[in-house]
N, C-alpha and C positions, 0 to 999 in steps of 0.2 A: 702444106706446110708454111704456118703463121709467120714473118721473120717481126720483129723489135726492133725500134729507133735507139740510137742511143745516143746519148747528150758526153760530151766531152765538157769539162771546163765552162764553165761558160760567160762568155763575155759581152761585150756590148753591139757587138757587132753577129746582127741571127745570125746569119748566115754560117757561123765559123760554128755556132750550135748546131747544126744537124750533121748527122754523117748519112749516107745512104743506105738505107734499110739492104742490100744486097751484101756488107761484109763487116757488120758492128764493129768491127778492129782495126778499120783501117784510120787512122787518123788525121790523114793528109786531105779526106777528103775533102772533108770540110773549107779547106786549102783553094780550091783546085777553079772554085767558078769566081776570085779573087784576081785584080788583078795584081799586075809586079808595085803599083805606088803602096796600095789597102797591103798585101804580106808585108812587106813594110814599117808599116803602120804597126803592124799586132807585132811585128818582132819586137819594137823596138817599144810596145806597152809593154811587151812579156818581159825587154829585160830590164823597166825601170820597174816593174814589182817583183823579179828576183831579186832587184839592187840593194829596196824593202827591206825585202822581208831579209836579207841577209844581215843586213844592217838591223832590224830586228832578234834576228837572232843574236849578233852579237853583243846586243846589249843585254840578253835574256842572262848567255852565260857570262856575262861581267859583273850580273846581280847573281848568279848562283856560285860565284867565287867568293864573289864579299861574303855572300851571308856565310859561304862556307871557318872564311879567314874566321868574321865577326863569331861564332857557335866556335871557333878550337880555343880562340881567346880568353870567353866567357864560360863556355861549359864542356868540357869537348870530352866531359864524361857520356855524355849520352852517343859520338860519334861511336863506343867501343861496341864488340860485336863479341858475344848476343848484352844491350842495350841491360842495365840492372838501374834501374832508381834506387835514389839516395832517398824517395817519398811516395808515397803514391796519395790521386789524385783521390779529394772524400767519396766519390762513386761507383768507384773501384776499390776500396778495399773490401776482403776476403769478414767483415765481423758477422 
């Protein structure tokens, strides 16, 4: 039976991307050959990446909140369920 190699999220360290063919679901296997210092470096790198992603998510949530407030102030009718437009765009008219 042929085993297929499995890659986790790519990082700058080649050893971290390779998971032994014996168990493609063992996520810790790529870290076993690293020294303690290398594992700590990877941990710090991943924590920073997570911090940046969390920050970006907060920015997107704020943008969506502000956009929703603007829609509620300017055109709240488009938030009605079901939406009934007061006018139709020319290309969608049934004439």
